[in-house]
N, C-alpha and C positions, 0 to 999 in steps of 0.2 A: 751631438750638440751639448748634452748634459756634461760630458767629459770636458769639453772645451770651456764651458761656463764655469765648472768647478775649478779647472786649472787656472783660468783667468782670475777667479776670485782668490784662490790661494796665492797666486803671484802678487796680486795687489796687496793682500794682507802681509805677506813676507816683506815686500818692498816698502810698505808703509812702516812696518816695524823697524826695518834696517835704517830707513831714512830718519826715523825718530830716535834712533840710538844716540845720535849726536844731539846735543841740546842741553837743556837745563833752563834755569830762570834766575833772575835776581829781583828782589823787592826793595825798593828804595824807602827812605824815611817818610815819604808821602803816601805809602802803600800802593804805588804803581808797580804792577808786575810786568817785567820785561822778559819775554821769551828770547832765548839766546841760542846762537849756533854752538857756542862753546863756553863753558864755565869751569874754572879750576882754581885750586888753592894748594899751596904747599906751606902755608904759614897760618898762624893763629890770629893774624891781625890784618890780612888783606885778601881780596878776591880779584882774580883776573878773568875777564870775559870779553867775548866778541858777539855782537848782536847778529851780524851776518858773516858768512864765511870770508868775504873779501875785506871786512872791516879790520882796522887796527885793534890790537888788544888794549883794553882799558883796565886800569887798576883802580880799585876803590877800597875804602876802609869802612869799619862799622858805623862811623858817624854819617855815612852816605847810603850804604847798602845794609839793611837790617836782617835780611835772610837771603839765602841762595841755595840752589840745588846744583850739584856738580853734574857735568855731562858724562863723566867717565863711569861713575857707579851709582848715580842718583842719590848720593848722600845729601842730607839737608843740614845746613849750618845756620845758626842764629847768632845775632849780635847780643852779647851780654858783657857786663863789666866785671871781670874776675881778677885781673892783675892790675897793678897801678899804671893804667894807660889812660890817656886823655880820650882817645877815640873808641875804646872798647876792644873786645876780643870776639873771635868767632868760635863757637862751641859746636861740635858735631852733635846733632840731635839723634839720640839712640832709641829712646822710647817716648811715645806720646800718650797722654791720658791724664788721669787725675794727678799722677806723679809723672813729671817729665824728667828724663835722664839724659845727661850730656857728658861729652868727653872733650878734653882739650889737651893738646900736646905742646909743652913749652919749648922754647928755643934750646933748652938744655936736654930735650928729649924726655922730660918727666911727664907722666900721664896723671892728669887730674880728672876726677869723676865727680860731677855735680848733679843735684836733683832739686826740683822745686815741686811743692805740692799745691794744687789748686792755684797755680800761677802766682804763688806767693814768693818770698825771697828765695834766692839761690843758696843752697848749702853744699859745701864740699863733703863728699862721702868717703872718698878714698884717694890716696896719692901713691903712685908707684914711681919711685925714682929710677932713672936710667942706670945709674951706677950701682944699683942693687942694694942701696943703703936701706936698712930696715926702718920703716916708718912707724914708730911707736905711737904716733898720733892717730893711727887708724882705729885704735880702741875708742877714743873719744868720738871719732867720726861715726863709728858703728852705733854708738848710743843715739846719735841724731837720726840715723836710718831706722833704728828700732822704734823710735818715737813716731816717725813718719808712717810706718805700717801698722802701728798699734791698734788702729780701728778695724783691722782684719785679724781677729784673734787666731783663727785656724792657720792662716798664712804665717803669722808671727811665731806661733808654736813650731811650725814646720821649719822655719828659718833658724830658730834657736836650736832645735834638735840637730840640724845639719852642721852647724858651727863653722861653716865656711864664710869667708868674707872677701872673696876675690871679685873682680869686676864682672865676670860672667854670672856668678851667683847673684850679685846685686841686680844685674839686668834681668835675669830670669824672675826673681822675686817681684821686681817692679812690673814686669809684663803680666805676671799672674795677679798682682794687686789690681792693675788697671782693668783686667778682664772681670775680676770679682766686683770691683767698684761699679763698672758699667752695667753689670747684671743685678746690682743692688744687693749683693750677698754680703754677709758679715761672717 
């Protein structure tokens, strides 16, 4: 009997996990969270979603949907205004904490990396151009980043000693900053 109960329990857990694999959510500008059957995006300025499996796909823009989670990989995107658009853009939310870190890919396939500290203004920290053009502006953007993390002297010293300024390094430093900030460390 115990084997049957354990097997039934495991089956229910696995089935529930698989059934939940599809899904995601959208949050509209009124802060209503809508659980969805499917949520996807392949653009920095629109989201497509179905509330139920048999529903038609709906398309929405940042002026209507302010946040969403994709059903394919559970990525979270938030509406921010970074390019000259009336409706705004969707940025992929990479790190959450005292410093939030975001990524957006433009139509030209250029990567832009943004951060905001204490939910203040958004700052561009790095630009990687698709065509491989060297972005000399990254030196100026690096100074902005150094200022953001300057209240964590040990982390700042480690970052300066490493002397890397690629997107992975920035993400790691922000993740470590947020852990230290949450723990109240300096």
